[in-house]
N, C-alpha and C positions, 0 to 999 in steps of 0.2 A: 185261469180264473178272471184276469183282467179282461180278456175278450168277452167272457160270459157276462160280466158286469156292464161293460160298454154296450153289449147288445140289448140287455134289459133296459138300460137307461134310454137308448135310442128308440126301442119299441114303445116305451111308456112316454116318450117325448118330455122327459124331465129337463126343464130349462131353468128351474129355480130351486131354491133350498126349502121349498114348502111342499109338503105331501100329507094327505089325509088330515089337513087342517093343522098340521104341526109345522112351525117354522124352525128348522134345524139351524145350528150354528154355522155349518159349513157343508159343502158338497159331499165330502167323505161321509158325514153322518147320514146324509140323504141316500147314499149308495148302500150303506150298511142296512138302512131300513128297507130298502128295496130287496136287498139280499135276504133278509129275515122273512119278509113277505113272500118271496118266491119259494122259500122252503116251507112256508105254512107255520112258522114259528110264532108263538105269542111273544110280544116284546112291549116294554114300556120305555118311553123316553124321559130321561132325567127324573125318575119317580121320587127320589128323596135324597136327603144328604145323610151321611153316616158319620158319626163321631169316631175319630181315630186317636192314636196316641198323641199326647201333648195338647189336647183340647182342639186340634184341628179338625176340619170337616172335609169330607170327600163326597163329591156327587158323581155317581157313575152315569155315564152317557146313556147306556142301555141297560136294562134289567131283563134278563131272560128267565122268567119263572120256569121251574122244573115241574113237569107233571108228576103228581103223586100217585103211586100205584099201591093199592091195598090188596091183601090176599084175603 
């Protein structure tokens, strides 16, 4: 998997943490975005914060919406 990601990054000449107009917090987040794109997955970066126990908030880095299938 590491070789695959490194190959993708080198092919795309990613030298910054910015991609598709999004400024990622670090290079690992950029790598994940490239990976999701390469799979054709829909994704959102830091879409919202979620209240959790004790009044704390959690902000997911990526949100991968699940396709909904109806019969």
